[in-house]
C-alpha positions as semicolon CSV with decimal commas, in nm:
position;residue;x (nm);y (nm);z (nm)
1;M;0,000;0,000;0,000
2;A;0,137;0,340;-0,092
3;D;0,275;0,548;0,195
4;T;0,216;0,884;0,032
5;D;-0,089;1,036;-0,123
6;N;-0,002;1,042;-0,495
7;G;-0,359;1,048;-0,615
8;T;-0,415;0,691;-0,497
9;T;-0,776;0,604;-0,423
10;Y;-0,892;0,329;-0,191
11;Y;-1,195;0,106;-0,161
12;I;-1,298;0,013;0,192
13;R;-1,488;-0,289;0,318
14;V;-1,719;-0,218;0,613
15;R;-1,934;-0,503;0,749
16;G;-1,912;-0,686;0,418
17;R;-2,003;-0,382;0,206
18;V;-1,752;-0,236;-0,040
19;L;-1,755;0,145;-0,047
20;G;-1,553;0,399;-0,242
21;P;-1,330;0,489;-0,402
22;Y;-1,197;0,748;-0,154
23;D;-0,879;0,950;-0,154
24;L;-0,666;0,990;0,159
25;A;-0,838;1,312;0,269
26;Q;-1,182;1,149;0,245
27;L;-1,060;0,850;0,448
28;K;-0,937;1,086;0,719
29;T;-1,282;1,245;0,727
30;L;-1,449;0,903;0,762
31;R;-1,201;0,814;1,035
32;G;-1,283;1,134;1,223
33;R;-1,655;1,051;1,208
34;G;-1,597;0,703;1,345
35;Q;-1,711;0,537;1,021
36;F;-1,370;0,392;0,935
37;G;-1,091;0,247;1,149
38;R;-0,791;0,018;1,166
39;A;-1,012;-0,290;1,185
40;N;-1,157;-0,225;0,837
41;E;-1,001;-0,350;0,515
42;V;-0,880;-0,144;0,217
43;S;-0,796;-0,216;-0,145
44;T;-0,683;-0,019;-0,447
45;D;-0,825;-0,263;-0,703
46;R;-1,118;-0,431;-0,518
47;Q;-0,933;-0,760;-0,554
48;T;-0,652;-0,757;-0,298
49;W;-0,756;-0,654;0,053
50;Q;-0,546;-0,572;0,357
51;S;-0,581;-0,403;0,694
52;A;-0,643;-0,029;0,694
53;A;-0,359;0,001;0,947
54;S;-0,120;-0,038;0,653
55;I;-0,194;0,322;0,546
56;E;0,074;0,486;0,758
57;H;-0,016;0,844;0,662
58;L;-0,371;0,783;0,780
59;F;-0,308;0,630;1,122
60;G;0,051;0,728;1,196
61;E;-0,051;1,076;1,309
62;T;-0,331;0,929;1,522
63;K;-0,080;0,737;1,730
64;A;0,131;1,051;1,782
65;I;-0,174;1,254;1,883
66;A;-0,287;0,982;2,125
67;T;0,061;0,975;2,284
68;T;0,063;1,353;2,320
69;R;-0,283;1,352;2,478
70;A;-0,177;1,078;2,721
71;Q;0,127;1,282;2,824
72;M;-0,083;1,597;2,869
73;K;-0,335;1,402;3,077
74;E;-0,057;1,266;3,299
75;V;0,082;1,617;3,356
76;T;-0,266;1,748;3,436
77;L;-0,328;1,472;3,688
78;V;-0,001;1,551;3,867
79;A;-0,047;1,929;3,862
80;E;-0,412;1,947;3,966
81;P;-0,596;1,768;4,249
82;P;-0,913;1,580;4,154
83;A;-1,215;1,810;4,139
84;S;-1,528;1,731;4,336
85;G;-1,886;1,819;4,260
86;P;-2,113;1,771;3,959
87;P;-1,962;1,611;3,645
88;G;-1,842;1,859;3,382
89;R;-2,096;1,944;3,117
90;S;-1,832;2,060;2,868
91;M;-1,682;1,719;2,791
92;A;-1,562;1,693;2,433
93;P;-1,802;1,513;2,195
94;V;-1,573;1,226;2,097
95;W;-1,807;0,925;2,118
96;H;-1,979;0,766;1,819
97;Y;-2,254;0,505;1,844
98;A;-2,414;0,261;1,601
99;V;-2,780;0,162;1,590
100;G;-2,816;-0,121;1,342
101;D;-2,619;-0,014;1,032
102;E;-2,654;0,357;1,110
103;Q;-2,354;0,528;1,269
104;C;-2,413;0,851;1,461
105;G;-2,214;1,105;1,658
106;P;-2,003;1,253;1,791
107;V;-2,162;1,299;2,135
108;T;-2,023;1,354;2,484
109;L;-1,991;1,077;2,740
110;L;-2,271;1,238;2,941
111;E;-2,502;1,240;2,638
112;L;-2,411;0,879;2,563
113;R;-2,498;0,774;2,918
114;G;-2,824;0,964;2,888
115;M;-2,920;0,768;2,574
116;I;-2,841;0,442;2,751
117;A;-3,040;0,545;3,057
118;S;-3,341;0,646;2,846
119;G;-3,337;0,318;2,652
120;Q;-3,235;0,466;2,316
121;L;-2,920;0,251;2,323
122;M;-2,901;-0,111;2,434
123;P;-2,608;-0,298;2,598
124;D;-2,548;-0,483;2,270
125;D;-2,517;-0,161;2,064
126;N;-2,164;-0,063;1,962
127;V;-1,973;0,255;2,047
128;W;-1,638;0,395;1,935
129;K;-1,408;0,690;1,995
130;E;-1,069;0,801;1,867
131;G;-0,796;0,573;1,997
132;M;-1,008;0,256;2,002
133;A;-0,912;-0,017;1,755
134;D;-1,271;-0,108;1,669
135;W;-1,634;-0,070;1,774
136;I;-1,708;-0,220;2,117
137;P;-2,044;-0,324;2,270
138;I;-2,163;-0,096;2,549
139;R;-2,167;-0,387;2,795
140;D;-1,788;-0,430;2,754
141;L;-1,694;-0,070;2,846
142;T;-1,631;0,002;3,214
143;E;-1,750;0,365;3,198
144;L;-2,081;0,260;3,038
145;R;-2,138;-0,088;3,182
146;A;-2,281;0,038;3,511
147;V;-2,542;0,249;3,332
148;G;-2,654;-0,046;3,118
149;K;-2,683;-0,274;3,422
150;S;-2,882;-0,020;3,620
151;I;-3,136;0,008;3,338
152;A;-3,152;-0,367;3,275
153;A;-3,206;-0,457;3,641
154;P;-3,331;-0,169;3,855
155;S;-3,362;-0,247;4,225
156;V;-3,695;-0,216;4,405
157;P;-3,642;-0,156;4,778
158;Q;-3,922;-0,114;5,030
159;T;-3,981;0,221;5,197
160;A;-4,049;0,263;5,569
161;S;-4,423;0,267;5,500
162;G;-4,403;-0,071;5,328
163;T;-4,461;0,060;4,973
164;M;-4,234;-0,038;4,688
165;A;-4,007;0,241;4,558
166;L;-3,844;0,182;4,218
167;Q;-3,477;0,270;4,239
168;I;-3,247;0,344;3,947
169;F;-2,893;0,476;3,919
170;C;-2,794;0,822;3,799
171;Y;-2,638;0,793;3,453
172;A;-2,392;1,073;3,533
173;C;-2,249;0,977;3,875
174;G;-2,389;0,626;3,929
175;S;-2,556;0,707;4,262
176;P;-2,884;0,528;4,349
177;T;-3,187;0,753;4,319
178;D;-3,565;0,727;4,316
179;A;-3,700;0,659;3,967
180;R;-3,957;0,936;4,020
181;A;-3,688;1,198;4,087
182;E;-3,625;1,448;3,808
183;V;-3,283;1,549;3,942
184;C;-3,011;1,335;4,101
185;P;-2,985;1,441;4,468
186;K;-2,607;1,388;4,469
187;C;-2,477;1,547;4,146
188;G;-2,776;1,759;4,041
189;V;-2,797;1,621;3,686
190;R;-3,149;1,598;3,542
191;Q;-3,256;1,238;3,483
192;P;-3,434;1,108;3,172
193;Q;-3,801;1,043;3,237
194;H;-3,934;0,706;3,122
195;S;-4,285;0,739;2,991
196;A;-4,456;0,440;2,835
197;A;-4,709;0,672;2,671
198;S;-4,434;0,840;2,469
199;E;-4,299;0,516;2,322
200;K;-4,381;0,447;1,960
201;N;-4,433;0,082;1,869
202;R;-4,281;-0,042;1,545
203;M;-4,551;-0,299;1,467
204;T;-4,828;-0,048;1,539
205;A;-4,672;0,197;1,294
206;A;-4,631;-0,080;1,035
207;L;-4,996;-0,190;1,061
208;L;-5,120;0,168;1,040
209;A;-4,905;0,219;0,729
210;L;-5,050;-0,097;0,572
211;F;-5,420;-0,041;0,641
212;L;-5,452;0,338;0,680
213;G;-5,129;0,459;0,524
214;G;-5,306;0,623;0,231
215;L;-5,458;0,869;0,480
216;G;-5,125;0,934;0,652
217;V;-5,245;0,791;0,986
218;H;-4,908;0,628;1,058
219;H;-4,733;0,964;1,025
220;F;-4,980;1,125;1,266
221;Y;-4,903;0,839;1,505
222;L;-4,528;0,897;1,472
223;G;-4,564;1,270;1,527
224;N;-4,492;1,370;1,165
225;T;-4,800;1,591;1,140
226;L;-4,693;1,774;0,824
227;L;-4,638;1,450;0,633
228;G;-4,970;1,319;0,762
229;V;-5,152;1,625;0,628
230;I;-4,979;1,592;0,289
231;Y;-5,080;1,225;0,265
232;L;-5,437;1,319;0,357
233;L;-5,459;1,593;0,093
234;F;-5,335;1,368;-0,186
235;C;-5,498;1,042;-0,076
236;W;-5,735;1,053;-0,376
237;T;-5,435;0,999;-0,608
238;F;-5,348;0,668;-0,434
239;I;-4,982;0,774;-0,444
240;P;-4,968;0,806;-0,063
241;A;-5,105;0,452;-0,034
242;I;-4,823;0,319;-0,251
243;I;-4,561;0,509;-0,051
244;A;-4,721;0,391;0,274
245;F;-4,695;0,029;0,159
246;I;-4,322;0,081;0,100
247;E;-4,294;0,236;0,447
248;F;-4,478;-0,067;0,588
249;I;-4,204;-0,291;0,446
250;I;-3,933;-0,057;0,581
251;F;-4,085;-0,068;0,930
252;L;-4,092;-0,448;0,920
253;C;-3,727;-0,465;0,818
254;M;-3,607;-0,219;1,084
255;S;-3,478;-0,342;1,416
256;D;-3,655;-0,224;1,731
257;A;-3,343;-0,031;1,832
258;S;-3,323;0,151;1,497
259;F;-3,694;0,232;1,509
260;A;-3,670;0,359;1,867
261;A;-3,373;0,580;1,782
262;K;-3,558;0,739;1,489
263;Y;-3,921;0,750;1,603
264;G;-3,915;0,648;1,970
265;R;-4,010;0,980;2,128
266;K;-4,192;1,261;1,955
């Protein structure tokens, strides 16, 4: 693989799909977005494939930057005592997450924990940030594992009066708190509110698209009022019904996680 960018273009293979061609600058952009990494394969002719780590000009600088950041972090830890109080809200948005085949980001660690706590991301969903060799499931990351466990298995202690009080853990500091509390009593971070009424069901949307899609009912259900009105105005042309049938198939093919991320709360 060429070490310099002499107009060479590369094809990349991501989850079995061949994409490209891309020049070196475009690959750096994909790398920065978390859509391309060392674990992917590259080729110049779509015949011979090898690890993306072989492109030294693409990942060589990443290693140097990571070393510099590690040194700066070490100096900071020695020079400054650990701060106490609420977690910083100005953390850099360096995390990317994947829902199905869709890759999103960057977001901060606090935002990522919030999505896990609210159920938008599951323990099996993958996340990635600069410096990681490949995408990793949420359940395998120490800084995110506790949030996933607290959502998967909330504890239900009894109060002094004998009533059951649902207890969850703050996604920011990990402290136990009442599920009904809007703000964590320890760190002061507002907690995501879980409301069953706000959840949109994938199969419900699919059935509405199949039987009443020509009238735009499924879009009203999903909160897309403008699209619903457009479907209703042009229902006499039967074009909305055809589009709704296609949307019915799309809804059936989507995973629950992908559907929740796109339509879950309106």
